[in-house]
Every structure is written in C-alpha cells, then in structure tokens.
C-alpha positions as CSV (number, residue, x, y, z in Angstrom):
1,M,-39.8,33.4,26.4
2,N,-40.0,30.1,24.6
3,K,-37.1,31.2,22.4
4,T,-35.0,32.0,25.5
5,I,-35.7,28.7,27.1
6,F,-34.8,26.9,23.8
7,L,-31.4,28.7,23.6
8,I,-30.6,27.9,27.3
9,L,-31.4,24.2,26.6
10,I,-29.2,24.1,23.6
11,S,-26.3,25.8,25.5
12,F,-26.8,23.2,28.3
13,L,-26.7,20.3,25.9
14,F,-23.4,21.5,24.3
15,S,-21.7,22.2,27.6
16,S,-22.8,19.0,29.5
17,N,-20.2,16.2,29.5
18,S,-22.9,13.7,30.5
19,L,-24.5,14.0,27.1
20,F,-21.3,13.6,25.1
21,S,-19.5,10.5,23.9
22,Q,-15.8,10.4,23.0
23,S,-14.6,8.9,19.7
24,H,-11.1,8.5,18.3
25,N,-11.5,8.2,14.5
26,L,-9.0,8.4,11.7
27,N,-9.8,10.3,8.5
28,S,-9.7,7.6,5.8
29,I,-7.9,9.8,3.3
30,M,-5.4,11.8,5.4
31,S,-5.0,9.2,8.2
32,Q,-5.4,12.0,10.7
33,C,-7.2,11.8,14.0
34,R,-10.7,13.4,13.9
35,Y,-11.4,13.2,17.6
36,A,-14.4,15.2,18.8
37,K,-16.9,15.4,21.7
38,K,-20.2,14.7,20.1
39,P,-23.7,15.3,21.7
40,A,-25.7,12.1,21.7
41,N,-28.4,13.6,19.5
42,F,-26.4,16.1,17.4
43,N,-24.0,15.7,14.6
44,Y,-21.4,18.2,15.9
45,E,-17.6,18.1,16.0
46,G,-15.6,20.3,18.3
47,A,-11.9,21.2,18.3
48,T,-11.1,19.4,21.6
49,P,-7.6,17.7,21.7
50,C,-7.6,14.0,21.4
51,P,-6.6,12.2,24.7
52,A,-5.7,9.0,22.9
53,C,-3.3,10.9,20.6
54,A,-1.8,12.8,23.5
55,D,-1.3,9.5,25.4
56,L,0.4,7.9,22.3
57,D,2.6,10.9,21.8
58,K,3.6,10.8,25.4
59,K,4.4,7.1,25.2
60,D,6.4,7.6,22.0
61,K,8.5,10.4,23.7
62,E,9.1,8.2,26.8
63,A,10.1,5.3,24.6
64,K,12.5,7.5,22.6
65,K,14.0,8.9,25.8
66,A,14.5,5.4,27.2
67,E,16.1,4.2,23.9
68,D,18.5,7.2,23.8
69,K,19.5,6.5,27.4
70,R,20.1,2.8,26.6
71,R,22.3,3.7,23.6
72,L,24.2,6.2,25.6
73,T,24.8,3.6,28.4
74,E,25.8,1.0,25.7
75,N,28.3,3.5,24.1
76,K,29.9,4.3,27.4
77,A,30.2,0.6,28.2
78,N,31.8,-0.1,24.8
79,Q,34.2,2.8,25.2
80,L,35.2,1.6,28.6
81,A,35.7,-2.0,27.3
82,A,37.9,-0.7,24.4
83,K,40.0,1.4,26.8
84,E,40.5,-1.6,29.1
85,A,41.4,-3.8,26.2
86,L,43.9,-1.2,25.0
87,A,45.5,-1.0,28.4
88,V,45.8,-4.8,28.6
89,S,47.4,-4.9,25.2
90,E,49.9,-2.2,26.1
91,A,50.7,-4.0,29.3
92,N,51.3,-7.2,27.5
93,R,53.5,-5.4,24.9
94,L,55.6,-3.9,27.7
95,K,56.0,-7.3,29.4
96,K,57.1,-8.8,26.1
97,E,59.6,-6.1,25.5
98,E,61.0,-6.5,29.0
99,A,61.2,-10.2,28.7
100,E,63.0,-9.9,25.3
101,A,65.4,-7.3,26.8
102,R,66.1,-9.6,29.8
103,D,66.7,-12.5,27.5
104,A,69.1,-10.4,25.4
105,R,71.0,-9.4,28.5
106,V,71.3,-13.0,29.6
107,A,72.5,-14.1,26.2
108,A,75.1,-11.3,26.1
109,L,76.3,-12.3,29.6
110,V,76.5,-15.9,28.5
111,K,78.4,-15.0,25.4
112,E,80.8,-12.8,27.3
113,K,81.5,-15.6,29.8
114,E,82.1,-18.0,26.9
115,I,84.7,-15.6,25.4
116,K,86.4,-15.1,28.8
117,D,86.5,-18.8,29.3
118,K,88.0,-19.4,25.9
119,T,90.5,-16.6,26.6
120,V,91.5,-18.1,29.9
121,V,92.0,-21.5,28.3
122,A,94.1,-20.1,25.5
123,Q,96.2,-18.1,27.9
124,A,96.8,-21.2,30.0
125,K,97.7,-23.3,26.9
126,G,99.5,-20.5,25.1
127,G,97.6,-21.6,21.9
128,T,94.9,-20.4,19.5
129,S,91.3,-19.9,20.4
130,E,88.2,-18.9,18.6
131,L,87.0,-15.5,19.9
132,L,84.0,-15.1,17.6
133,N,82.0,-17.2,15.1
134,V,78.8,-15.6,13.7
135,L,76.8,-15.9,10.5
136,V,76.4,-12.6,8.6
137,E,73.9,-12.2,5.8
138,G,72.7,-9.4,3.6
139,D,71.9,-8.1,0.2
140,R,73.7,-5.9,-2.4
141,G,74.6,-2.6,-0.9
142,D,74.3,-3.8,2.7
143,Q,77.1,-3.0,5.2
144,K,76.8,-5.1,8.3
145,I,78.7,-4.1,11.4
146,V,80.0,-6.6,14.0
147,R,81.9,-5.6,17.2
148,F,84.1,-7.8,19.4
149,T,86.5,-7.2,22.2
150,V,90.1,-8.4,22.1
151,P,91.6,-9.3,25.5
152,S,95.1,-8.2,26.6
153,G,98.1,-10.4,25.9
154,V,97.2,-11.5,22.3
155,S,100.2,-12.0,20.1
156,F,98.3,-12.8,16.8
157,M,94.8,-12.3,15.5
158,E,93.0,-13.6,12.4
159,V,89.7,-12.2,11.1
160,I,88.3,-14.6,8.5
161,L,85.2,-14.3,6.3
162,Q,84.2,-17.6,4.6
163,E,81.3,-19.5,3.3
164,G,79.3,-21.0,6.2
165,G,78.1,-24.2,4.6
166,V,75.7,-25.6,2.1
167,G,73.7,-22.9,0.3
168,S,75.8,-20.1,1.7
169,K,77.6,-17.6,-0.5
170,N,80.6,-15.6,0.6
171,S,80.4,-12.7,-1.9
172,A,81.0,-9.9,0.6
173,D,84.2,-8.0,1.3
174,L,85.9,-7.7,4.7
175,F,87.0,-4.5,6.5
176,V,88.4,-4.4,10.0
177,R,89.2,-1.4,12.2
178,R,90.0,-0.8,15.9
179,T,87.6,1.2,18.0
180,I,85.6,2.9,15.3
181,N,83.6,1.7,12.3
182,P,85.4,1.2,9.0
183,T,84.0,3.4,6.2
184,V,83.4,2.3,2.6
185,S,82.5,4.6,-0.3
186,F,81.4,3.3,-3.7
187,K,82.5,5.2,-6.8
188,Q,81.9,3.6,-10.2
189,Y,83.0,0.7,-12.4
190,S,83.3,-1.6,-9.4
191,H,85.8,0.8,-7.7
192,Y,85.4,2.0,-4.2
193,T,87.6,3.4,-1.4
194,W,87.7,2.6,2.3
195,E,89.2,3.6,5.6
196,A,90.1,0.6,7.7
197,D,93.1,-1.0,9.5
198,C,92.7,-3.9,7.1
199,A,90.6,-4.7,4.0
200,S,90.1,-7.9,2.1
201,T,88.3,-7.6,-1.3
202,N,89.0,-10.9,-3.1
203,L,86.9,-12.2,-5.9
204,N,83.4,-13.4,-5.1
205,R,83.1,-16.5,-2.9
206,A,86.8,-16.4,-2.1
207,Q,87.8,-16.4,1.6
208,E,88.6,-13.0,3.0
209,L,91.3,-12.7,5.6
210,C,92.8,-9.9,7.8
211,T,95.7,-10.7,10.2
212,F,97.1,-8.6,13.0
213,T,100.3,-9.1,15.1
214,N,100.1,-8.0,18.7
215,P,96.7,-6.4,18.3
216,Q,95.8,-3.8,20.9
217,S,93.2,-4.9,23.5
218,G,89.8,-3.4,23.4
219,E,86.9,-3.1,21.0
220,W,87.4,-3.9,17.3
221,V,84.8,-3.3,14.5
222,V,84.2,-5.4,11.4
223,L,82.3,-4.2,8.4
224,V,81.0,-7.0,6.1
225,G,79.8,-5.4,2.9
226,C,78.2,-6.5,-0.4
227,I,79.4,-3.4,-2.2
228,D,79.2,-4.4,-5.9
229,N,79.0,-7.3,-8.2
230,C,76.9,-9.3,-5.8
231,N,73.2,-9.7,-5.0
232,Y,73.3,-11.6,-1.8
233,F,75.9,-12.9,0.8
234,S,75.8,-15.5,3.6
235,S,79.2,-15.7,5.3
236,N,80.7,-16.9,8.6
237,L,82.8,-14.3,10.4
238,V,85.4,-16.0,12.5
239,V,88.0,-14.3,14.8
240,K,90.9,-16.3,16.1
241,I,93.4,-15.2,18.6
242,T,96.8,-16.6,19.8
243,Q,98.2,-15.8,23.2
C-alpha cells in the first residue's frame, strides 16, 4: 500500500506544472539549448521543446521574410527607374535626331535658294556666277562624291578643284559626270582607269579643271579622289556657270 502511494506521489510530481521551473541553458561545449522542465526537488531533464528557441526561430523567419520582401520591392523599384531612364534617353535621342534632320532640311532649302538667287542674277546680267563652293577633304584611297544641279540656259560651266587656303593640300584628282557617279578603278604603278564625262589628273597640288560648253541642265556628280601618290587632301571644289 505504501509503495503504491509512493508511486502515485512520484507520478504526480513529474506531471504537475506547478512544481516545475523553466530554464533556457546553453551547453558550454556545443552551444546548444538544453531546455528542460525540472521538478523543484529533482535533478531531472525532459525532452520538452524550448519555447525561447521556438520564439527566436519564429522571429528569425519573420525577419528573413521581411528582408526578402524589402529586397524584392527595391529590385522592382530599381528596374522601373532604369526602364523610365531608358525611355527618357530614347525620347531625347529621337528629339535630337528630329532637330538635326529639321536643321539639315532648312540648310538645304537655304542653299537651294542661294543657288537660285545666284542663277537669277547671272541670267539677268548674262555673266558668270558661282554655283558651288565647298571644301572637300579625305585620305588616301577616299573617293568623295558631291552633287549639284545645273539650271537651264547655261552656256559654259567650269568645275575647279584647287587648294582652299593656308594648310590645305590639293593632291586629289577630279572626275565629273552628268546624272550618275563617275567610276575610278586603280590598277598598279600609279595607273588607273575611269568612266566620266571629264577627268583632270594633274600632278599633286596642281589645280584640276573640267570645262563644259552648253552643259545639260539637271544633276551632275563630281568625284574627288585621292587615288594614289597622296596621303591626304584638302581642296575647294568650285563650280562656275555662265549664262
């Protein structure tokens, strides 16, 4: 009987929460939690999960979840900002191209008006006028194309290639053709062939000249080429017409 009472008492002590104290200890060697519910008067350790560790684990998971969410939001914001910056850059590029194209059209119209005005003056005076005067530059092997329009009623035309001023070098050759581009083919030993209505291939730095009597109206094409025996050219291309 006494033995039975003793066993019942022991069972009661181990199952009663009122007689247990909670501790959250770390093993000094393994740094692991050794939580246990211990009876006040007994040196006993149970396998009960540690509430403190569970709470810390929960907080760690919540903090990680919040950090992941913050990073995701930040990445989305950065991507949106980059996309907006790219759109602004593209819009600015298009505006710049449109402005450049507009300026080029205006310049072409102004140049066309100047040519027409000069032609009208020349026709009125029956004299000579300058239809074109441009600087043409390039390196060895370059073939620069320049186009111009001859008005009707021209009795004489000169196409001149000459040095433009201090520091310039007229080492290129001159080829002129109506409507289509002149063609030049280099062979060897400073020899080359061409297809053009006129060609001027004087020695380096000498003035090149092509003349036409009663040239047909319409588009004409000039090829300025540094074909051989030159490294660089800087020349003024001048077209003069006489009504």
